[in-house]
MISERO-351777 format. One record per atom (N, C-alpha, C): chain; y, z, x; residue number from 1; atom name. Coordinates in pm, whole numbers, padded with zeros to 5 digits, always signed. Example, Ala and Ser with C-alpha at 12.3 -4.5 7.8 and 13.67 -1.06 7.14 Angstrom:
<rec 'A'; <-00569; +00780; +01319>; 1; 'N'>
<rec 'A'; <-00450; +00780; +01230>; 1; 'CA'>
<rec 'A'; <-00330; +00780; +01320>; 1; 'C'>
<rec 'A'; <-00225; +00708; +01285>; 2; 'N'>
<rec 'A'; <-00106; +00714; +01367>; 2; 'CA'>
<rec 'A'; <+00003; +00787; +01290>; 2; 'C'>
***
This chain:
<rec 'A'; <+12546; +08442; +09824>; 1; 'N'>
<rec 'A'; <+12506; +08531; +09760>; 1; 'CA'>
<rec 'A'; <+12629; +08573; +09654>; 1; 'C'>
<rec 'A'; <+12602; +08603; +09548>; 2; 'N'>
<rec 'A'; <+12694; +08693; +09483>; 2; 'CA'>
<rec 'A'; <+12726; +08832; +09505>; 2; 'C'>
<rec 'A'; <+12768; +08915; +09459>; 3; 'N'>
<rec 'A'; <+12816; +09014; +09463>; 3; 'CA'>
<rec 'A'; <+12698; +09121; +09404>; 3; 'C'>
<rec 'A'; <+12639; +09051; +09282>; 4; 'N'>
<rec 'A'; <+12547; +09136; +09182>; 4; 'CA'>
<rec 'A'; <+12407; +09103; +09292>; 4; 'C'>
<rec 'A'; <+12382; +09012; +09340>; 5; 'N'>
<rec 'A'; <+12230; +08974; +09401>; 5; 'CA'>
<rec 'A'; <+12245; +09080; +09524>; 5; 'C'>
<rec 'A'; <+12370; +09087; +09588>; 6; 'N'>
<rec 'A'; <+12375; +09199; +09733>; 6; 'CA'>
<rec 'A'; <+12366; +09296; +09651>; 6; 'C'>
<rec 'A'; <+12436; +09383; +09552>; 7; 'N'>
<rec 'A'; <+12410; +09496; +09521>; 7; 'CA'>
<rec 'A'; <+12284; +09517; +09480>; 7; 'C'>
<rec 'A'; <+12215; +09422; +09441>; 8; 'N'>
<rec 'A'; <+12078; +09478; +09375>; 8; 'CA'>
<rec 'A'; <+11968; +09470; +09513>; 8; 'C'>
<rec 'A'; <+12005; +09388; +09592>; 9; 'N'>
<rec 'A'; <+11924; +09375; +09741>; 9; 'CA'>
<rec 'A'; <+11889; +09564; +09843>; 9; 'C'>
<rec 'A'; <+12037; +09555; +09794>; 10; 'N'>
<rec 'A'; <+12104; +09685; +09861>; 10; 'CA'>
<rec 'A'; <+12040; +09820; +09786>; 10; 'C'>
<rec 'A'; <+12013; +09793; +09673>; 11; 'N'>
<rec 'A'; <+11961; +09947; +09563>; 11; 'CA'>
<rec 'A'; <+11832; +09918; +09603>; 11; 'C'>
<rec 'A'; <+11755; +09809; +09644>; 12; 'N'>
<rec 'A'; <+11580; +09827; +09661>; 12; 'CA'>
<rec 'A'; <+11570; +09891; +09768>; 12; 'C'>
<rec 'A'; <+11690; +09846; +09885>; 13; 'N'>
<rec 'A'; <+11653; +09912; +10019>; 13; 'CA'>
<rec 'A'; <+11712; +10086; +10019>; 13; 'C'>
<rec 'A'; <+11788; +10107; +09934>; 14; 'N'>
<rec 'A'; <+11784; +10235; +09911>; 14; 'CA'>
<rec 'A'; <+11685; +10336; +09869>; 14; 'C'>
<rec 'A'; <+11611; +10271; +09734>; 15; 'N'>
<rec 'A'; <+11504; +10329; +09682>; 15; 'CA'>
<rec 'A'; <+11342; +10345; +09829>; 15; 'C'>
<rec 'A'; <+11387; +10224; +09914>; 16; 'N'>
<rec 'A'; <+11246; +10227; +09976>; 16; 'CA'>
<rec 'A'; <+11294; +10333; +10092>; 16; 'C'>
<rec 'A'; <+11427; +10347; +10170>; 17; 'N'>
<rec 'A'; <+11434; +10434; +10210>; 17; 'CA'>
<rec 'A'; <+11434; +10591; +10192>; 17; 'C'>
<rec 'A'; <+11477; +10640; +10084>; 18; 'N'>
<rec 'A'; <+11445; +10718; +09972>; 18; 'CA'>
<rec 'A'; <+11318; +10766; +09972>; 18; 'C'>
<rec 'A'; <+11242; +10635; +09911>; 19; 'N'>
<rec 'A'; <+11121; +10702; +09912>; 19; 'CA'>
<rec 'A'; <+11025; +10731; +10071>; 19; 'C'>
<rec 'A'; <+11021; +10659; +10174>; 20; 'N'>
<rec 'A'; <+11006; +10703; +10282>; 20; 'CA'>
<rec 'A'; <+11057; +10849; +10357>; 20; 'C'>
<rec 'A'; <+11163; +10903; +10306>; 21; 'N'>
<rec 'A'; <+11235; +10993; +10349>; 21; 'CA'>
<rec 'A'; <+11176; +11115; +10265>; 21; 'C'>
<rec 'A'; <+11125; +11096; +10135>; 22; 'N'>
<rec 'A'; <+11095; +11175; +10030>; 22; 'CA'>
<rec 'A'; <+10919; +11225; +10080>; 22; 'C'>
<rec 'A'; <+10858; +11092; +10126>; 23; 'N'>
<rec 'A'; <+10704; +11144; +10173>; 23; 'CA'>
<rec 'A'; <+10688; +11201; +10278>; 23; 'C'>
<rec 'A'; <+10761; +11183; +10376>; 24; 'N'>
<rec 'A'; <+10781; +11260; +10531>; 24; 'CA'>
<rec 'A'; <+10819; +11392; +10506>; 24; 'C'>
<rec 'A'; <+10898; +11418; +10380>; 25; 'N'>
<rec 'A'; <+10901; +11590; +10377>; 25; 'CA'>
<rec 'A'; <+10801; +11653; +10312>; 25; 'C'>
<rec 'A'; <+10757; +11532; +10197>; 26; 'N'>
<rec 'A'; <+10644; +11591; +10153>; 26; 'CA'>
<rec 'A'; <+10515; +11619; +10236>; 26; 'C'>
<rec 'A'; <+10485; +11554; +10375>; 27; 'N'>
<rec 'A'; <+10372; +11590; +10458>; 27; 'CA'>
<rec 'A'; <+10373; +11700; +10540>; 27; 'C'>
<rec 'A'; <+10597; +11714; +10585>; 28; 'N'>
<rec 'A'; <+10621; +11843; +10620>; 28; 'CA'>
<rec 'A'; <+10620; +11949; +10572>; 28; 'C'>
<rec 'A'; <+10629; +11958; +10453>; 29; 'N'>
<rec 'A'; <+10605; +12057; +10395>; 29; 'CA'>
<rec 'A'; <+10508; +12106; +10343>; 29; 'C'>
<rec 'A'; <+10385; +12016; +10304>; 30; 'N'>
<rec 'A'; <+10256; +12046; +10194>; 30; 'CA'>
<rec 'A'; <+10151; +12015; +10285>; 30; 'C'>
<rec 'A'; <+10172; +11867; +10348>; 31; 'N'>
<rec 'A'; <+10034; +11845; +10382>; 31; 'CA'>
<rec 'A'; <+10009; +11907; +10522>; 31; 'C'>
<rec 'A'; <+10134; +11903; +10650>; 32; 'N'>
<rec 'A'; <+10116; +12010; +10752>; 32; 'CA'>
<rec 'A'; <+10040; +12086; +10788>; 32; 'C'>
<rec 'A'; <+10076; +12203; +10659>; 33; 'N'>
<rec 'A'; <+10045; +12342; +10755>; 33; 'CA'>
<rec 'A'; <+09894; +12307; +10626>; 33; 'C'>
<rec 'A'; <+09861; +12268; +10546>; 34; 'N'>
<rec 'A'; <+09737; +12259; +10503>; 34; 'CA'>
<rec 'A'; <+09646; +12208; +10602>; 34; 'C'>
<rec 'A'; <+09676; +12095; +10664>; 35; 'N'>
<rec 'A'; <+09606; +12066; +10753>; 35; 'CA'>
<rec 'A'; <+09557; +12111; +10880>; 35; 'C'>
<rec 'A'; <+09661; +12230; +10911>; 36; 'N'>
<rec 'A'; <+09712; +12290; +11023>; 36; 'CA'>
<rec 'A'; <+09592; +12411; +11007>; 36; 'C'>
<rec 'A'; <+09606; +12465; +10905>; 37; 'N'>
<rec 'A'; <+09525; +12544; +10844>; 37; 'CA'>
<rec 'A'; <+09377; +12530; +10855>; 37; 'C'>
<rec 'A'; <+09382; +12439; +10777>; 38; 'N'>
<rec 'A'; <+09208; +12385; +10816>; 38; 'CA'>
<rec 'A'; <+09133; +12353; +10934>; 38; 'C'>
<rec 'A'; <+09241; +12318; +11001>; 39; 'N'>
<rec 'A'; <+09202; +12305; +11161>; 39; 'CA'>
<rec 'A'; <+09217; +12427; +11252>; 39; 'C'>
<rec 'A'; <+09293; +12493; +11208>; 40; 'N'>
<rec 'A'; <+09318; +12639; +11280>; 40; 'CA'>
<rec 'A'; <+09408; +12627; +11405>; 40; 'C'>
<rec 'A'; <+09476; +12520; +11331>; 41; 'N'>
<rec 'A'; <+09615; +12540; +11469>; 41; 'CA'>
<rec 'A'; <+09702; +12656; +11487>; 41; 'C'>
<rec 'A'; <+09783; +12658; +11603>; 42; 'N'>
<rec 'A'; <+09904; +12773; +11581>; 42; 'CA'>
<rec 'A'; <+10005; +12716; +11528>; 42; 'C'>
<rec 'A'; <+10073; +12841; +11483>; 43; 'N'>
<rec 'A'; <+10172; +12821; +11417>; 43; 'CA'>
<rec 'A'; <+10294; +12761; +11498>; 43; 'C'>
<rec 'A'; <+10270; +12798; +11661>; 44; 'N'>
<rec 'A'; <+10406; +12680; +11722>; 44; 'CA'>
<rec 'A'; <+10371; +12557; +11725>; 44; 'C'>
<rec 'A'; <+10274; +12506; +11700>; 45; 'N'>
<rec 'A'; <+10215; +12361; +11676>; 45; 'CA'>
<rec 'A'; <+10242; +12329; +11571>; 45; 'C'>
<rec 'A'; <+10209; +12351; +11412>; 46; 'N'>
<rec 'A'; <+10262; +12352; +11333>; 46; 'CA'>
<rec 'A'; <+10388; +12329; +11316>; 46; 'C'>
<rec 'A'; <+10488; +12410; +11342>; 47; 'N'>
<rec 'A'; <+10625; +12411; +11332>; 47; 'CA'>
<rec 'A'; <+10661; +12300; +11431>; 47; 'C'>
<rec 'A'; <+10601; +12308; +11549>; 48; 'N'>
<rec 'A'; <+10689; +12150; +11617>; 48; 'CA'>
<rec 'A'; <+10630; +12024; +11501>; 48; 'C'>
<rec 'A'; <+10528; +11990; +11449>; 49; 'N'>
<rec 'A'; <+10494; +11887; +11349>; 49; 'CA'>
<rec 'A'; <+10583; +11914; +11291>; 49; 'C'>
<rec 'A'; <+10621; +11988; +11197>; 50; 'N'>
<rec 'A'; <+10714; +12025; +11073>; 50; 'CA'>
<rec 'A'; <+10837; +11932; +11092>; 50; 'C'>
<rec 'A'; <+10897; +12018; +11229>; 51; 'N'>
<rec 'A'; <+11010; +11971; +11253>; 51; 'CA'>
<rec 'A'; <+11057; +11837; +11299>; 51; 'C'>
<rec 'A'; <+10984; +11763; +11372>; 52; 'N'>
<rec 'A'; <+10942; +11650; +11438>; 52; 'CA'>
<rec 'A'; <+10956; +11535; +11282>; 52; 'C'>
<rec 'A'; <+10877; +11568; +11171>; 53; 'N'>
<rec 'A'; <+10844; +11504; +11053>; 53; 'CA'>
<rec 'A'; <+11020; +11525; +10942>; 53; 'C'>
<rec 'A'; <+11051; +11652; +10971>; 54; 'N'>
<rec 'A'; <+11148; +11678; +10865>; 54; 'CA'>
<rec 'A'; <+11251; +11556; +10954>; 54; 'C'>
<rec 'A'; <+11248; +11566; +11087>; 55; 'N'>
<rec 'A'; <+11409; +11515; +11141>; 55; 'CA'>
<rec 'A'; <+11379; +11344; +11127>; 55; 'C'>
<rec 'A'; <+11244; +11249; +11115>; 56; 'N'>
<rec 'A'; <+11238; +11151; +11138>; 56; 'CA'>
<rec 'A'; <+11273; +11097; +10976>; 56; 'C'>
<rec 'A'; <+11261; +11229; +10861>; 57; 'N'>
<rec 'A'; <+11266; +11226; +10734>; 57; 'CA'>
<rec 'A'; <+11422; +11183; +10691>; 57; 'C'>
<rec 'A'; <+11496; +11317; +10783>; 58; 'N'>
<rec 'A'; <+11639; +11277; +10741>; 58; 'CA'>
<rec 'A'; <+11696; +11128; +10843>; 58; 'C'>
<rec 'A'; <+11660; +11097; +10922>; 59; 'N'>
<rec 'A'; <+11669; +11005; +10999>; 59; 'CA'>
<rec 'A'; <+11625; +10829; +10912>; 59; 'C'>
<rec 'A'; <+11570; +10865; +10852>; 60; 'N'>
<rec 'A'; <+11524; +10744; +10758>; 60; 'CA'>
<rec 'A'; <+11613; +10755; +10625>; 60; 'C'>
<rec 'A'; <+11647; +10808; +10610>; 61; 'N'>
<rec 'A'; <+11752; +10841; +10491>; 61; 'CA'>
<rec 'A'; <+11902; +10807; +10478>; 61; 'C'>
<rec 'A'; <+11945; +10855; +10684>; 62; 'N'>
<rec 'A'; <+12062; +10831; +10683>; 62; 'CA'>
<rec 'A'; <+12099; +10713; +10764>; 62; 'C'>
<rec 'A'; <+11980; +10637; +10822>; 63; 'N'>
<rec 'A'; <+11979; +10531; +10919>; 63; 'CA'>
<rec 'A'; <+12035; +10587; +11021>; 63; 'C'>
<rec 'A'; <+12090; +10691; +11096>; 64; 'N'>
<rec 'A'; <+12134; +10757; +11206>; 64; 'CA'>
<rec 'A'; <+12023; +10796; +11283>; 64; 'C'>
<rec 'A'; <+12018; +10764; +11428>; 65; 'N'>
<rec 'A'; <+11964; +10800; +11549>; 65; 'CA'>
<rec 'A'; <+11999; +10944; +11597>; 65; 'C'>
<rec 'A'; <+12055; +11001; +11597>; 66; 'N'>
<rec 'A'; <+12123; +11085; +11654>; 66; 'CA'>
<rec 'A'; <+12080; +11118; +11787>; 66; 'C'>
<rec 'A'; <+12116; +11222; +11836>; 67; 'N'>
<rec 'A'; <+12083; +11319; +11941>; 67; 'CA'>
<rec 'A'; <+11916; +11363; +11957>; 67; 'C'>
<rec 'A'; <+11860; +11358; +12032>; 68; 'N'>
<rec 'A'; <+11743; +11413; +12058>; 68; 'CA'>
<rec 'A'; <+11746; +11577; +11998>; 68; 'C'>
<rec 'A'; <+11846; +11644; +12074>; 69; 'N'>
<rec 'A'; <+11839; +11809; +12064>; 69; 'CA'>
<rec 'A'; <+11983; +11848; +12022>; 69; 'C'>
<rec 'A'; <+11967; +11913; +11927>; 70; 'N'>
<rec 'A'; <+12111; +11977; +11843>; 70; 'CA'>
<rec 'A'; <+12198; +11895; +11811>; 70; 'C'>
<rec 'A'; <+12137; +11825; +11685>; 71; 'N'>
<rec 'A'; <+12196; +11708; +11633>; 71; 'CA'>
<rec 'A'; <+12248; +11800; +11512>; 71; 'C'>
<rec 'A'; <+12410; +11776; +11529>; 72; 'N'>
<rec 'A'; <+12460; +11867; +11398>; 72; 'CA'>
<rec 'A'; <+12452; +11794; +11246>; 72; 'C'>
<rec 'A'; <+12426; +11633; +11296>; 73; 'N'>
<rec 'A'; <+12416; +11567; +11142>; 73; 'CA'>
<rec 'A'; <+12274; +11571; +11062>; 73; 'C'>
<rec 'A'; <+12192; +11631; +11159>; 74; 'N'>
<rec 'A'; <+12059; +11661; +11100>; 74; 'CA'>
<rec 'A'; <+12061; +11800; +10991>; 74; 'C'>
<rec 'A'; <+12127; +11865; +11064>; 75; 'N'>
<rec 'A'; <+12159; +11982; +11007>; 75; 'CA'>
<rec 'A'; <+12011; +12130; +11007>; 75; 'C'>
<rec 'A'; <+12010; +12057; +11164>; 76; 'N'>
<rec 'A'; <+11919; +12183; +11244>; 76; 'CA'>
<rec 'A'; <+11930; +12130; +11345>; 76; 'C'>
<rec 'A'; <+11886; +12263; +11439>; 77; 'N'>
<rec 'A'; <+11891; +12236; +11630>; 77; 'CA'>
<rec 'A'; <+11745; +12241; +11677>; 77; 'C'>
<rec 'A'; <+11719; +12224; +11778>; 78; 'N'>
<rec 'A'; <+11593; +12278; +11826>; 78; 'CA'>
<rec 'A'; <+11582; +12362; +11907>; 78; 'C'>
<rec 'A'; <+11694; +12435; +11910>; 79; 'N'>
<rec 'A'; <+11730; +12617; +11988>; 79; 'CA'>
<rec 'A'; <+11715; +12690; +11878>; 79; 'C'>
***
């Protein structure tokens, strides 16, 4: 493949990961609290689901696995 074709394929992959990360972030910030309020879920459970979605969003965009707890690259910790 030529360099131009490789760049185009990589660009399309970047858009896909960015779209996935954005979707997970919107779900974590808007949809999860709305559904949790509607269902009457507690704040602790809602917060845990939001943290899991934000962590998944970070992993989708950066492509890193990271550690389960205290991952510095994700920008937040579970403590």
